[in-house]
N, C-alpha and C positions, 0 to 999 in steps of 0.2 A: 205285973208280968212284963210290961214294956220297960220298966225300970231295970229288971234283971237282964233283958236283952242288951240294953244300952250299956250296962256295966260290963257285960262280957265282951262287947265290941271294943270298949275302951281299953280293957285289959289286953285284948289281942293286938290292938294297935301299938300299945306300949311295948309288948314283947317283940313285935316286928321292928320297931324303931331301935330298940336296944341291940337286936341282932345285926341290923344294918350298920350301926356305928362301931360295933366291936369287931366286925369282920374286916380283914385286910384284903383288898382286892388284889388279884394276881397281877403283877406288873406286866405291861405289854412288852413283848420282845423288842429289843432295840436292833435296828439294822444300820450297820456302818459299811459303806461301800469299801470293798477291798481294792486298793490301788496297786496295780502292777508296776513294779519299778523297771525302767528300761535298762538294758545292759550298759555298763560303762563303755567308753570308747575302747579301752584296752581289752574288754571281754568280747567285743564284736569280732566276728571272723574277718580276717583281712582279705580284701579283694585284690587280686593281682592279675593284671592283664596277661593273657597268653602271648608270649613273644612270637613275633612273626619271623620265621626263618628266612634269611636272604636267599635269593636264588643262587644255588651252588654253581659256580663257574667251573668248567672243565679245567683240569690241572695240566699245565705245560710240563711235559716230561722229556728227558733227554736219554731215555733208554735206547739201546740198539734196536734198529728196525730190522725185522726178519727179512732175509734176502728173498724168501719166497714171495713175500708181499710185494716187493719192488719189481720182481720179474713179471708180475701180472699187471703192472701199471703201464700207462702210455708215456711216451717221452716227446718232448718238443725242444727244438734248438732255436736259439735266437742269435744269429750271426752278428747282428748289430751290437749286442752286449757281450757276446762271446760266452754264452752259457747254454747248458742243456739241463732241463729239469724234468723229473718224472712226476706223474700225478695219477690218481685212481682212474682206471680204464673207463668207468662209466661217467666221468666228468667230460665236459666239452668246452670248447673255446667260446667265450662270451663277447668280449670286445677288446679293442686296442686303442690306446691313445694316439692321436695323430701328432702329438707334440714330441719332436725328436729329443728334447731335453729330458723327458721322463721315460719314454718308450715303455709305457705301462700296458700290460696285457692281463686280461681277466680270464679265469677258468672256474667253472662251478659245476656242482652236481647236487643230488638230493640231500646229501649229508655233509656238505662243506663247500669250501671255495678257497681260492688263492689268487693273488695277483703279484706281479713283480714289476719293479721300475728302478731307475737309477736316480741318484741325487748327487748334488755337489755339497761338499763340506770340507773344512780345513783338516779334520781328523776323524777317525772312527768314533772317538768319544764325543766330539762335538755333534756328529750326526745323531748319536744316541740322545744327547741332551735336547736336541730339537724336538724329539717325541716326548721325552720325559717332562719337559717344561711347556708343553703345548697348553694354550689358554683353556682349551676344552677338557683338559685332563683325559686324554684319549684312553689311557691305561690306568686310570684311578689316581688317587691322591698319594699312594705310596707303592709304586711299582718297584720291582727289583730287576737287576740286570745280571745275566749269566754270561761269562766269557768262555769262548771255546774257539776251535778252528774248524774250517771246512776246506778240505783239500789243501791244507797248509796255509790257508788265508785266515787272518784274524776275523772273528765274527762276534756279535753280541745278540743275545736274545732278551727281549723285554718281557718280563712276567707280570701280568696285570695284578693289581690289588683287588680286593673284594668289592670296592665301590666304583668299579669301572663304569664309565658313562654308558647309557643305554644304547647310544648310536654305534658304539664299537664293542659292546659286550660280547664276550666269547672269542674275540679276535686278538691277535698279537703279531709282533714282527720280529724278524731276524735281519740284521744289517751286516753285510759282508763287504770287506775291502776287496775290490776286483784286482786280479793280477795285472790287468792292463786297463788304462782309462778308456772310457767310451768317447771317441773323438767327435761323434756326432753332436755331443753337447758342447756348449760354448759358455764358459771354459769347460774342458773335459770333465766328465763325471767319474769319480773313483769308487763309488759305493753302490752296491745293489741292495735293494730292500725287498724282502719277501714278506708279504702280508697274507695271513691265512687264519682260518679258525684254529684254535689251539689244539683241537683233536688231531689235526693233520700237519700243523706247522713244523714240528720237529721231523716228522717222517719225510716231508717234502724237502726240507732244508738239507737233510742228509743225502739226498739224491743229486744235489747240484754238482755238475761237472763243468770245468772251465775248458772251453774249446781252444785248441792250440793251432793257430793259423797266423 
């Protein structure tokens, strides 16, 4: 009896061995990491800085000033220079230079200002060049000059360029040859400078009258 059991067990072991050798085990799945490719420089979105717009300066214009506007303005006369100038009625006198060679007077208000004074120069053009070539570039690196006349007197207006220095930003000048020199200067001054914010410069310049005395 034991012999038969041993024989059966031996046969069963042989069958199991043959089955194990003949069977192909299922291959284990292989894992390969997926590598994400970075975009090429040409494919990457371009980053462009947003341009900073420069502060827009007011534009100097030489359009006619409405007479109704001038009629509402105040006037001041300066016998020493021989001029009369109109300015906005809500502006007031600020200061005056004690130097007789310049005779500078300041007027200002909440929306602007102006001053006027006399200078010495060999000619109107040389007076203009003094401001254009100032070491501090008072009116920018590329200002322009407009020629015109006030009451028959030759005049020049300096129009600032966009890179006008901060200290004088928004201001400009009109230089006028006086019909009579200012004798208080030594030597006499032949030119009047009107310095104002550009919003009012032309309007004020057009009101200038020369006193006849």
